[in-house]
N, C-alpha and C positions, 0 to 999 in steps of 0.2 A: 759602850762596846759590848756587843752580845756575841758570845762564842758558841758555835754549834759544830756538829759533825757533818761534814760534807764529803761526797765522793768526787775525785778528780781523775781524769783520764788524759794520758799524753797521746801524741800522734803515733807512738809505737803500740798502743793498745793496752798499756799497763793501767790498771785501775787501783787507786789507793784511797784510803779514808784519812781525813785530817780533822782534828779539833781546832777550828780556826775562826777568826772574826768573820761575821756574816758579810761584811763588805768586800772581802777578798774574793776575787774571781779566778785567779790563777795561783799556782804554787809549783814548786819543783817536784818532779816525779821522784819517788823514793827509789826506784829501780835503775833508771837511766840518767836522771838528772836534768832532762829537758823540761821545758814548761808544760804543765798539765792544766787543762781547763776544767772548771766545775761542771758536773753533769747532773741531770735530774734523774733520780732513781725511781723506778716504779715501786709502788706500795703493794705488798702482797697481803691479800686478805682472802679468807675462805669463809663462805657462808654455807650454812646448813641447807640442803636442797629442799627440805620439807617446810621448815619454819621460816627460813630466810634470815635467821639470826646466826649467831656464831656457833661453831660446832659444839656439840654437847648439850645445847639447849633442848633439842628434841629428846635426847636420852634422859635428861633430867626430868622433863615433863612426863615421859613414859614411866620412869621409876615412881614418881609422885602419884601418877594415875593408878599404877598397880597397887601401891600402898593404900590408896583410898578405896579401891575395889575390895581388897582384902578386909579392910576395916569395916566396910558396909556389910559384907557377907557375914562377918563375925557378929555384928550387931543384929542382923536379921535372924541368926540362929538362936540367939538368946531370948 
């Protein structure tokens, strides 16, 4: 028996989450008490427009690049 968090929606439009056995397809609505069916929720993910990876990856690369440039300039002056 594997338990997971699923979203359920009743015919009145109430959406609730339940920690329930994965074989369960319906449950009672927490707001109105009528049967609610399991719904598939969209996954929200945001990718960086430049690198195509997760946000912050480009900023991390830019900071690292600036540090390397400063280090190289310092070495060239010596």
